[in-house]
Each structure stands twice: as structure tokens, then as C-alpha cells.
N, C-alpha and C positions, 0 to 999 in steps of 0.2 A: 452625581455619578454613582453607579452601583458599586457596592463593596466587592472587589474582585479577589480578596484574600480568602483562601480556603480556611475552613474552620475545623481543624482536627480536634478530636476529643481531648479535652484539657489534661486529664489525668492518665491518659493511656499512651503507651508507646506503640506506634504503628509501623508497619513494614509493607512494602510493595516493590515489585520490579517495575521501575518507571521507564524502562526501555522494552521494546517488543521482544517476545520470546522468539529466538531464532536459532539457526544451526551453528553460527560462528560469530566472530567479532567480540566486542566487549559489551557487557551488560552493566546496568546500574541497579543495585538493590538498595533502597533507601529506608533507613530507620529514622524515625522522628518522634521525639517526646522526652519525658523526664528520665527514662531509664535507658535511652539509646546508647550512651557511652558505656554503661555497665554491661548491657547485653552484648554489645560488640566486643568488649574486652574479654568476655567469657569464651568467645569462639575464635578469637584472633590469636595467632601464634607468630610473633615477630622473630626474625633471625637473631636479634640482639638478646632475646630471652627476657626482655622487660615484660611487665604484666600490669594489669589494672588500667582504669580509665585514663590515668595520667599520661599514658603513652601516646594518646591522640591529642594533637595540638592544632587549634584553628590555623589555617593558612599553610599547613605542612602536610605532605603526603607520607603515609606510613605504608610500608611494604611488608607482607608476610603471608601466612596461610590461614584459611578458614578450616578449622578442625572440628570434627564431631567425635568426641572422646579422643582416641589416639589416631583416628583416620583423617588424613588430609583430603578435603573436598576439592580445593583449588587454591592456587596462589592468586593473591588479590592486592590491589592498592586501596587504601582507605583515606577518605578526606572527611573533615569535620568542620561544621560551622555552627555557632551558637544561635539559638532562637530567642527572641525577646520573651521575657517572663515578668509578670507583675510582681510587686513586692510581696514577699511572704511565700511565693511559689518556689518549688525546687527548680534549679536551672534546667533548661531544655536545650537539646542539640539535634542537629541533623547529621547523621552518619551515612555517608555514601560508600557502599562496598562495591568495588568494581572487579568482578570476576570475568572469566571468559564467558562468551555468550551462549554456550550450549544449553539447550533446554533443560536437560537433566541436571546440569550443574546449578543453574538458577533455582530450579525447583527444590533441590536438596538444601540449598542455603536458606531459602524461604522457610522450609519445614523446620530446619534447625533453629532459626530465629523465633519462630512461633513457639517451639518447645521451650525456649529460653524466656518466654513471657511476652513477646510482641504480639500485637493483634494484626492479622492480615487485613489489608484494606484495599480499596480501589486505587490504582495508580494516580488517577486524577485528583484524589483527595490530598495527597502529599507531594505531587509532582511539582507544584508551584511554590512550595514552602522555601523560603530563602531567596526566591527570585520572583518578587511580586510583579504581576502584570499591570501595565499602565492603561490598558484598553481591553475591551472585549475581544478584539481581533488578536491581540497578543496572547490573551489567555487561551483562545481557541487554537492558536498555533502550538502553544506548549502542550495543551491537552492532546492534540492530534499527534504531536511528536512521540508521545508514549506508545502510539500504535503504528508509527511509520515502519514500513516493512523493507524499504530500500534506501540506500544512500541518496539517490536522486530525489525521492520523495521527502526525506528529512531535510535535505539542503534547500529544496524549494519552500517547504513550510517555514524554515528558519528565516528565509528572506521576506516572507509575506508579513512578518511582524511589523516591518517598516514600510514595505513597498505598497501594500494594499491601503493602509491608512493614508499614505501620501497621495495616492491617486484619488481617493474619495475626498480628501481635504481640498485638493485642487478643483475638483468638481463643485464643491460647496462654494469656494471662493468665486468661481466663475459664474455661479448662479446669482450672486449678489449684484443686482442691477443689470442683469444679463440682457444682452442684445439677442436678436434672432440667431445670429451666427454662433454666439456662446451657447445658447440652448441646443442648437443642432450638434455642436461639438460634444457637449456633455451627453446628449442622447447616444451618440456614436460610441463614446467611451463606455457608458453603462451597458449598452447592448453588447459590446465586446466582452465585458465581464460576465454578462449573462450567458453568452455563448460558450464561454470557457468554463462554466461551472461543472458540467458533466465530465469533461476531460480532467479537470482538477480533482474531482471526486475519485476518478479511477486512479490517478497518480497516487493519491493518499490511501485510498481504501482497497484498491486492486480491481481487477477485471477478470472475467471468465473467458477463456478461449477454448473452443471445441475443435477437435480434429475430426473431420468427416470425409467419407469417400468410400470407394469400393474396396473389397478385400485385396490385400497384397499391393496396395498403392504406395506403401511406405509410411503409413500414419504412425505406427508404433515406433519405427526407427526415427522419424522426425520428432516424435514426442520425447524419446530418450535423449536426442540431441538437445532439445530445448530444456529438458529437466537438468541436463548436465551429467546424468548417470542413468544406467538402465533402470527403468521402473515398469515397462511393459514387455511382455513376452513377444519375441520376434521370431516367426517361423514362416516357411513357405506354404504351410497348410492354411487354406482359406477358413475364416471364421474363428481364428484363434482367440481374438479379443471378444469374449462372450458378454462382457458387461463393461460399462464405462469405468475408466480409471482416472481419478482426479488427484493431482499433486500440485503443491505450490512451486512456483518458479518466478523468474523475472525476465522481461524482455525490454530492452532499451531502458532499463532502470524502472520499469513499471511492474509492480507486483501483480502476478496473475495466478489464477488457478487453471492449469492446463488439463483438459479433459480429453482422453483418448477413448474413442467409441468403437463399437462393433461395426464391421464393414457393411456398407449399404448394398445389399444385393437381394435378388429373389431367392428364397430358400424354402424348402419343405421341412426343415429342422425346426420343431416348435420352440426349442430352447433358444436357438439362435434368433428366430423371428422375434421372440419376446425381448431379447437383448437389443435388437435393432429398433424396436418400438420405443424402448426406454431411452435409447441413444437419441432418437429424434426429439424427445422432450428436452434433452440437453442442447441440441442444435437450435431449437426454437428460442430458448431462454438465454443463450450465451451472448456476451457483449460482442465477440468477434467469432466468426466461423471460418475455418480454413478448409476449403474443399481440396483434398489432395488426390491428384490423379497421376497415374504412371504414364508419362509421355512416351516411353519406349514401347508401349502397347499399341498406340494409335487410338483411333476413335472406335471403341468397342461397345457392344451392347451393355456391358457392365458399367462403362464410363457414362453412357447415356442415361442409364437407370439412376446412377448416383446423382447426376446433375438434375434430372427431373425431380427426384425425391427431395433434394435440397431446395429447389425452387418452390416446391409445394409447401415446404416446412417453414420458410422464413423469407422476409423481404430481402432484396439484394444489398441493402446498406450494411456496411461493416462485414462484408463477406469477401474473402480473398481466394482466388484460384491459384493453387500451388501445383505447378507442373514438376513432379519429382523425377529423379533419375536423369538429370541433365548430363551425367557422366556416361550415359548410354546413347545410342543413336536415337534421334528424334523422329518418331513416326506420327506425331500430331501435326507439326508444321504450322505455317502461318494461317492457313485457312481453317480456323477453329469454328466449327458450325454446331456447337452444342447449346445454342441459345444462351450463351454465357458472356455475351459481349459487354454486359454491365459490370463484370467482375474484373478487378485489377489482377493481373497475372504476374506471378513471380516464378522464375525458373530456379530450381534448387537441386542439390543432391543431398538427401538426408544421410546417405552412406559416407560421403566425403566431407560434408559441411559446406560445400560450395553454395553460394547464394544465401546463406543464412543471415548475413549482415543486412542484405537488402530486404529479406523477409522481416527481420526485426523492425527495420525502419517503416516498412509498409504496415505492420501491425500497429505501431505507435501512431502512424498517420491516420489509420482507420478509426482510432480512438480520439482523434482531434488533437493530437499532441505533436504534430509536425511543426518544426521550427520553434518549439518551446525552449526557453532557457530557464535557468534557476531564478531569473528575475522577472519572468512573465507574470503580470498581476492577474489574479483570478479569484473567484469565490469557491469555497469548498464546504461550507456548512449551510444548512437550511435556514438558519437565522440570517446569515449574510444575504442569501438569495431572496428571502422574503423582503428584506429592506430595500434591495435594489429593484425588485419588482414594483414595490410601492412608489419608489422615486420615478421610475420610468412611466408608470401610470399617471403621474401628476404632470408630466411634461407633454406638450410645451405650455399648456395654459396656466399651470400653477408652479412656477419655478421655486417659490418660497416653500411650498409644501414638499417639493422634491428635495430641496436643501435640508429641510428638517428630517426627512426620512434618512438621508445619507448621514447626517450628523448623529442620528440614533445608532446607525450601524457602527460607526467609528467611535462614538461617544467622546467627542473632543471636550 
């Protein structure tokens, strides 16, 4: 079995934020090495007035402030656990500093600890210290957790440490002296894992969603709704969004980059036309496209042009038709003749928020995440996918080879 323990530099104290940088929540800044306690003590100000490394005790939580000279950066809790050290080496420790998760707070603490003598390192290098992985899948889950952007993604990853190995072990056991029915069942199980690889990747790493449509359909208003706060300028003047605007957000617990684009219309304005052409590049490459139309306008030449342009730009898969302004009279009606029968349709009001829950579920479904729970087994790394592909290629003729490929993935 491969050695899964990270190998930090023996004589250096390292530091990294082992949780993703975000706008809120709680972060974990990890110090590890021979000087971790001393460095932490120099920047930690407890209410009790105690000082020195002796104030940190393994198994106990210390509360106080991280200070830079006399300036308080944040209030934090600190935990400590010893690291094994060979005879003759100085004692080593892991010090986890837990501030609020604002990006600026975490960056300031990292810079402070670097000035105190710690070496900035990759989160993956010290993320597993003190919590050794028992398998490659467990290691991959913990490494991915340092980059998880949503609670749903983090919860799902945490469950995969045990769920995915258990599924693969059952498949290996079933291939031992397998009947034709056993082989067929294993093939179906592995094909399911294979099919869920891309949705799982989006849940962990995120997806891109582009808002497309004619001017004044409500794209920017919808974008601001999904962002949770105003990011795009909203006016009644057509062509206000002159270039695409991309911002991070989350839909149904899936991290996304939401891209608001220039309105699709015929224009003689060279600057606006250039913006539309750039927007089409985003439409083509996005994981999901939302074609936003104003249903209160009816079937207009502008709507027809937007639909035709989008149909030319990308295939229909993972494209949703969003009929906006359902709080106003409907002039589109049931007989929708824009050659868009292939698109799932969602009625919303970006102004009032009506229908946004349904839209969120439709977006998640378009990414293959409909019906997923925290315990849905799936692959999310290329290493896992390669091993499963090898196993499937060996079935049904060579079940022993398939079992060997699965065993390599889970490394039992």
C-alpha cells in the first residue's frame, strides 16, 4: 500500500489555510512544525492575560484574539495536537487557528504568521497531518475538502470517505467466483458511478451558468437574485450590459460562476456588437445556459432572434428556457412556437422571486444532480474514473482483472 502520509519539511514550520477562502463562516489556518506553538503564542492574546506556548494544551480549546502589534485582526479559537517526533528532534505540533472565514481576515492572519517565521505552503501538504488517511479515496476526500465551496459539497465529500470504498469492496467481493447475474449487477453499479462522475465534479469544483436572452428580458435582475445582492446594473435602456459579468454564487448547494451577458439583438453599435460576440463565446462554453425571455412581451422578433442565435451557438442539452415576469400578464401562452420544444421551461418573476426555487431545482437537474443525497456514491477524481473505466473494460470476460482494477482504486 502506498504511503499516504504527507511529508512536511522536517525542520520548517509551515502554514496554510486548509479551508476554502470564502466570504463568511469559519476558516481553519493550520500551523505545523517545531516552532508552531511559539509562533502562535506571539500573535495570540487570550482574555486571561496568559502568555507563552504553555497556554496551549492538547485536547483543550483556547479563546482569544489574533493581534498584529496592538491591532486585533479577529477573535479566534485555537486547538493544538502534538506531532510525532523522532528522538533528538524538537517537539512538533499542529496548531489550528479558527477565525471568521472572511477572505481578508484569513489573508491577514497568513501574512502575519509568515512574518513570524512560518513558511506558506500548499493546503494539501499539511491538511492531512494529524488525521492520516487509510486509503487513497479518503485522502482524495480530505484534499478536496480544502477546496469545497459549499456546505453541500463538503458534506457529500465527507460521506464519500466510507461510502465509495464500501461500494467498490462489495463489487470486488461479488466478482469473486461471479455468476453472469453478478457480473451484470456489478456492471450496472460501475456504470452508475461512471455516469455520476461529471455531476460529482460539478458539485465539488463548481459549474458555469450563463444568462442569455434579448435586452430587457430581466437577465440582470435574475442574476442579482441568484447572486443574492446587486452585481449587475439594471435599467430600462437596452444594451446596458456591454460585457459579460461573472460572479461566484451557489444554486441548490452547487457552487457556480454566474455569467450575465450582453443582450442578444441586432445592433449597429460596434461596441455592443463586440460585447454580444464575446457573450456568445461564454454561451457556448457554459455548463448550463438560461435563455431568459420576457413572457409579457409575447412572441416578438427580438425573442425569435435570441432563440435562433442560441440554437446556433450551442446544442440543446443543459439549456433551460426561463420565461420571466410571471407577475405580469402572459402574452406567450401555451402555443410556444419558437422551435424551442426541446427546452425545459420555468416560469419565474426575477422581480418578486416567484419560481426561483423551481429554477434552482431545474438547474441542479440539468447538471445531473436531481435526486442526489449526501450519501449518493460517485467518482470525483480522474484517478478514480480511470480505475473504474479499466474495470468496466474488463467485464464481462475478465472479472478477475476488473476486481484487480477496483482493488487498486480503493487500495484495500
